[in-house]
C-alpha positions in Angstrom: 0.0 0.0 0.0 1.3 3.5 -0.9 0.7 6.1 1.7 1.3 9.9 1.7 4.2 11.0 3.8 2.9 12.7 6.9 4.0 13.8 10.3 4.7 10.2 11.4 7.5 10.2 8.8 9.1 12.9 11.0 10.2 10.2 13.4 12.4 8.5 10.8 13.9 11.8 10.0 14.6 12.6 13.6 16.1 9.2 14.2 18.4 9.8 11.3 19.5 13.2 12.6 20.2 11.7 16.1 22.1 8.7 14.7 24.1 11.1 12.6 25.0 13.3 15.6 25.8 10.2 17.6 28.1 9.0 14.9 29.9 12.3 14.7 30.4 12.2 18.5 31.8 8.7 18.4 34.1 9.6 15.5 35.5 12.5 17.6 36.4 10.0 20.2 38.5 8.2 17.7 36.1 5.3 17.0 35.2 4.4 13.4 32.0 2.8 12.4 32.1 2.5 8.6 29.1 0.2 8.5 27.0 2.7 10.3 28.3 5.5 8.0 27.3 3.6 4.9 23.9 2.7 6.3 23.2 6.3 7.3 24.1 7.4 3.8 21.8 4.9 2.2 18.9 5.8 4.6 19.4 9.5 3.9 18.9 8.8 0.2 15.9 6.7 0.9 14.3 9.3 3.2 15.0 12.1 0.7 13.4 10.1 -2.2 10.3 9.5 -0.1 10.0 13.1 0.9 10.5 14.4 -2.6 7.9 12.0 -4.1 5.5 12.6 -1.1 4.6 8.8 -1.1 6.2 5.6 0.1 5.2 2.0 0.3 4.7 0.6 3.8 7.5 -1.9 3.1 9.8 0.9 2.1 9.2 2.7 5.4 9.7 -0.6 7.3 13.0 -1.3 5.5 14.2 2.3 6.1 13.4 2.0 9.8 15.1 -1.3 10.0 18.3 0.1 8.4 18.3 3.0 10.9 17.9 0.5 13.8 20.9 -1.5 12.4 23.0 1.7 12.2 22.0 2.5 15.7 23.0 -0.9 17.0 26.4 -0.6 15.2 27.1 2.8 16.8 26.0 1.7 20.3 28.2 -1.4 20.0 31.2 0.6 18.9 30.6 3.1 21.7 30.7 0.6 24.6 34.2 1.8 25.7 32.7 5.3 26.2 30.7 3.9 29.1 27.2 4.0 30.4 26.9 7.8 30.5 27.1 7.9 26.7 24.7 5.1 26.3 22.1 6.5 28.8 22.3 10.0 27.3 21.6 8.8 23.7 19.0 6.2 24.8 17.1 9.1 26.4 17.3 11.1 23.1 15.8 8.2 21.2 13.0 7.7 23.8 12.1 11.3 23.4 12.1 11.0 19.6 9.8 7.9 19.7 7.5 9.9 22.0 7.2 12.5 19.2 9.6 15.1 20.5 11.7 16.9 17.9 15.5 16.4 18.2 17.0 18.4 15.4 16.6 19.8 11.9 16.5 17.3 9.1 18.0 19.0 6.0 16.6 17.5 2.8 19.2 18.6 0.3 22.4 17.5 2.0 22.5 13.9 0.7 25.7 13.0 -1.0 24.3 10.2 -3.0 23.8 11.0 -6.6 22.0 8.3 -8.5 22.8 9.6 -11.9 26.5 9.1 -11.5 28.1 6.1 -13.1 29.2 3.4 -10.7 33.0 3.2 -10.3 33.7 6.7 -11.7 35.4 9.4 -9.8 33.3 12.5 -9.1 33.5 16.0 -7.5 30.7 18.3 -6.7 31.4 22.0 -6.3 29.8 25.4 -6.5 30.0 26.6 -10.1 33.0 29.0 -10.3 32.0 32.6 -11.0 32.9 33.6 -14.5 32.5 30.1 -16.1 30.0 29.9 -18.8 28.1 26.8 -20.0 30.2 27.0 -23.2 33.5 27.0 -21.2 32.3 24.1 -19.1 31.5 22.1 -22.3 35.0 22.9 -23.7 36.7 21.7 -20.5 34.5 18.5 -20.6 35.5 17.8 -24.2 39.2 18.6 -23.6 39.6 16.4 -20.6 37.0 13.7 -21.6 34.9 14.2 -18.4 31.2 14.8 -17.9 30.2 18.1 -16.3 26.6 18.5 -15.3 24.8 21.3 -13.4 23.4 20.1 -10.1 20.8 22.1 -8.3 21.0 25.9 -9.1 24.6 26.8 -8.4 26.6 23.6 -8.3 28.3 21.4 -10.9 29.3 17.7 -10.7 32.3 16.5 -12.7 32.6 12.8 -13.3 35.1 10.6 -15.2 38.5 9.0 -14.8 40.1 10.2 -11.6 43.2 11.8 -13.3 41.0 13.4 -16.0 38.7 14.9 -13.3 41.8 16.3 -11.5 43.1 17.8 -14.7 39.7 19.4 -15.4 39.7 20.8 -11.8 43.2 22.2 -12.4 41.8 24.0 -15.5 38.9 25.4 -13.3 41.3 26.4 -10.6 41.8 29.8 -12.3 38.1 30.5 -11.9 38.1 29.1 -8.3 40.8 31.5 -7.2 38.8 34.5 -8.5 35.5 33.5 -6.8 34.0 32.5 -3.5 33.2 29.0 -4.5 34.8 27.1 -1.6 
């Protein structure tokens, strides 16, 4: 069954924000949880897709919630050396979220997953340098055998062979130095 995304979807978003903040905190304490990082990236993409389309299948929501729970378990497991204070503090946060309390701001457009990019290719996303025209970007793309595409209103994504992308960025460096793109 397809259902319209409503306020109940907010809990998934809030759980994602809290898991992300918890992951940042654990990383600052020199613990790495690559599985949780990958799960959170995937869940972010799934949530964004559902929000953009305004609908999601019940199974989709269940899978998304399950992946969030798995990321949560991975983070708590890696955080055991930080002690019970860490665990109790974050468990309290998650209990409040499940009770409907807002934890933080979920930002829709910050996902770093770009489904249109070819698998196995190197890519870079940056603010389009001031002074570059679409024609100039096409010339650079042809010259270095890379793909340059506008992303959102003011960003571009450059994809291709790693060395070719670096060479194209080197060509764009002149424009980057003259603008506020970084």
